[in-house]
C-alpha positions as a LaTeX table, in Angstrom:
\begin{tabular}{lrrr}
\hline
Residue & $x$ (\AA) & $y$ (\AA) & $z$ (\AA) \\
\hline
Unk1 & $-30.77$ & 38.14 & 8.82 \\
Unk2 & $-32.89$ & 35.12 & 7.94 \\
Unk3 & $-35.99$ & 36.17 & 6.01 \\
Unk4 & $-36.78$ & 32.69 & 4.70 \\
Unk5 & $-36.41$ & 33.95 & 1.13 \\
Unk6 & $-33.95$ & 32.45 & $-1.34$ \\
Unk7 & $-32.60$ & 33.75 & $-4.61$ \\
Unk8 & $-30.72$ & 31.79 & $-7.27$ \\
Unk9 & $-27.61$ & 33.74 & $-8.25$ \\
Unk10 & $-26.02$ & 31.28 & $-10.67$ \\
Unk11 & $-26.81$ & 28.06 & $-12.53$ \\
Unk12 & $-23.95$ & 25.73 & $-13.36$ \\
Unk13 & $-23.45$ & 24.11 & $-16.75$ \\
Unk14 & $-22.45$ & 20.83 & $-15.09$ \\
Unk15 & $-24.83$ & 17.92 & $-14.64$ \\
Unk16 & $-23.12$ & 17.05 & $-11.33$ \\
Unk17 & $-21.45$ & 20.15 & $-9.94$ \\
Unk18 & $-19.61$ & 21.39 & $-6.93$ \\
Unk19 & $-19.06$ & 24.96 & $-5.82$ \\
Unk20 & $-15.88$ & 25.56 & $-3.88$ \\
Unk21 & $-13.21$ & 28.11 & $-2.92$ \\
Unk22 & $-15.89$ & 30.72 & $-2.27$ \\
Unk23 & $-14.54$ & 34.15 & $-1.33$ \\
Unk24 & $-16.52$ & 37.34 & $-0.73$ \\
Unk25 & $-16.00$ & 40.96 & 0.23 \\
Unk26 & $-18.27$ & 44.03 & 0.11 \\
Unk27 & $-18.13$ & 44.26 & $-3.69$ \\
Unk28 & $-17.30$ & 40.83 & $-5.12$ \\
Unk29 & $-18.15$ & 37.14 & $-4.86$ \\
Unk30 & $-15.62$ & 34.66 & $-6.30$ \\
Unk31 & $-16.04$ & 30.90 & $-6.53$ \\
Unk32 & $-15.03$ & 27.82 & $-8.49$ \\
Unk33 & $-17.78$ & 26.13 & $-10.50$ \\
Unk34 & $-16.58$ & 22.58 & $-11.13$ \\
Unk35 & $-17.71$ & 19.21 & $-12.37$ \\
Unk36 & $-17.96$ & 16.71 & $-9.52$ \\
Unk37 & $-14.90$ & 14.84 & $-10.83$ \\
Unk38 & $-12.83$ & 18.06 & $-10.78$ \\
Unk39 & $-11.67$ & 17.88 & $-14.41$ \\
Unk40 & $-13.64$ & 20.92 & $-15.57$ \\
Unk41 & $-13.31$ & 23.96 & $-13.33$ \\
Unk42 & $-14.11$ & 27.61 & $-13.95$ \\
Unk43 & $-13.24$ & 30.55 & $-11.76$ \\
Unk44 & $-16.29$ & 32.78 & $-11.59$ \\
Unk45 & $-16.81$ & 36.29 & $-10.21$ \\
Unk46 & $-19.97$ & 38.23 & $-9.46$ \\
Unk47 & $-20.17$ & 41.99 & $-9.04$ \\
Unk48 & $-22.45$ & 42.27 & $-5.98$ \\
Unk49 & $-23.60$ & 45.77 & $-6.95$ \\
Unk50 & $-25.08$ & 44.88 & $-10.36$ \\
Unk51 & $-25.15$ & 41.04 & $-10.10$ \\
Unk52 & $-23.15$ & 40.60 & $-13.32$ \\
Unk53 & $-21.18$ & 37.34 & $-13.56$ \\
Unk54 & $-17.96$ & 36.71 & $-15.48$ \\
Unk55 & $-15.86$ & 33.61 & $-16.04$ \\
Unk56 & $-12.25$ & 34.52 & $-15.28$ \\
Unk57 & $-10.59$ & 31.24 & $-16.16$ \\
Unk58 & $-11.30$ & 27.66 & $-17.17$ \\
Unk59 & $-8.86$ & 24.91 & $-16.33$ \\
Unk60 & $-6.95$ & 22.94 & $-18.95$ \\
Unk61 & $-8.18$ & 19.32 & $-18.52$ \\
Unk62 & $-4.74$ & 18.07 & $-19.62$ \\
Unk63 & $-3.17$ & 19.56 & $-16.48$ \\
Unk64 & $-4.58$ & 18.33 & $-13.21$ \\
Unk65 & $-4.59$ & 21.36 & $-10.95$ \\
Unk66 & $-7.09$ & 22.63 & $-8.43$ \\
Unk67 & $-8.50$ & 26.07 & $-9.19$ \\
Unk68 & $-7.93$ & 27.98 & $-5.95$ \\
Unk69 & $-8.64$ & 31.69 & $-6.46$ \\
Unk70 & $-7.91$ & 34.24 & $-3.76$ \\
Unk71 & $-9.78$ & 37.56 & $-3.49$ \\
Unk72 & $-8.18$ & 40.73 & $-2.14$ \\
Unk73 & $-10.02$ & 44.05 & $-2.46$ \\
Unk74 & $-10.51$ & 44.46 & $-6.25$ \\
Unk75 & $-8.11$ & 41.68 & $-7.31$ \\
Unk76 & $-8.31$ & 37.94 & $-7.86$ \\
Unk77 & $-5.20$ & 35.80 & $-8.07$ \\
Unk78 & $-4.92$ & 32.15 & $-9.15$ \\
Unk79 & $-2.59$ & 29.68 & $-10.83$ \\
Unk80 & $-3.33$ & 28.06 & $-14.18$ \\
Unk81 & $-1.57$ & 26.19 & $-16.97$ \\
Unk82 & $-0.92$ & 28.08 & $-20.21$ \\
Unk83 & $-1.05$ & 26.46 & $-23.68$ \\
Unk84 & 2.48 & 25.07 & $-23.20$ \\
Unk85 & 1.44 & 23.57 & $-19.80$ \\
Unk86 & 3.59 & 26.06 & $-17.93$ \\
Unk87 & 2.02 & 27.09 & $-14.64$ \\
Unk88 & 1.41 & 30.83 & $-14.36$ \\
Unk89 & 0.32 & 33.04 & $-11.49$ \\
Unk90 & $-2.48$ & 35.26 & $-12.81$ \\
Unk91 & $-3.73$ & 38.56 & $-11.40$ \\
Unk92 & $-7.12$ & 39.92 & $-12.47$ \\
Unk93 & $-8.08$ & 43.52 & $-11.75$ \\
Unk94 & $-11.84$ & 43.46 & $-11.16$ \\
Unk95 & $-12.20$ & 47.20 & $-11.87$ \\
Unk96 & $-10.32$ & 47.30 & $-15.19$ \\
Unk97 & $-10.96$ & 43.65 & $-16.16$ \\
Unk98 & $-7.28$ & 43.29 & $-17.03$ \\
Unk99 & $-5.49$ & 39.96 & $-16.52$ \\
Unk100 & $-1.72$ & 39.87 & $-16.02$ \\
Unk101 & 0.71 & 37.00 & $-15.68$ \\
Unk102 & 2.82 & 37.98 & $-12.71$ \\
Unk103 & 4.96 & 34.83 & $-12.35$ \\
Unk104 & 5.71 & 31.45 & $-13.92$ \\
Unk105 & 6.40 & 28.25 & $-12.02$ \\
Unk106 & 9.59 & 26.39 & $-12.85$ \\
Unk107 & 8.04 & 22.98 & $-12.24$ \\
Unk108 & 4.54 & 21.63 & $-12.76$ \\
Unk109 & 3.02 & 20.19 & $-9.60$ \\
Unk110 & $-0.44$ & 19.81 & $-8.13$ \\
Unk111 & 0.84 & 21.75 & $-5.12$ \\
Unk112 & 1.51 & 24.78 & $-7.33$ \\
Unk113 & $-2.25$ & 25.33 & $-7.32$ \\
Unk114 & $-2.32$ & 27.23 & $-4.05$ \\
Unk115 & $-1.28$ & 30.90 & $-4.41$ \\
\hline
\end{tabular}
């Protein structure tokens, strides 16, 4: 339905930003808010019922990896580097707001970014 009306849902903190990896279902909107150079990326989620927004993860600029979240029902999964630069597969429960590490990668690689 095109009503001609627009609504701003989110304002980035980046001077030059890109929004990517957008996923949506009936309850949630997930996206990556990133600087145009890709060194500063945050995985964001919006509850579509109450319009609340939460940052789920922010990339470690010392580890070049693309934030590529996947949304399934009430869960978001992504890969990120921990403090020791070990790549971990994360699972976030959108209902309980609990984050779990469900796997670790044996080798760091840009291609580990895609869950």
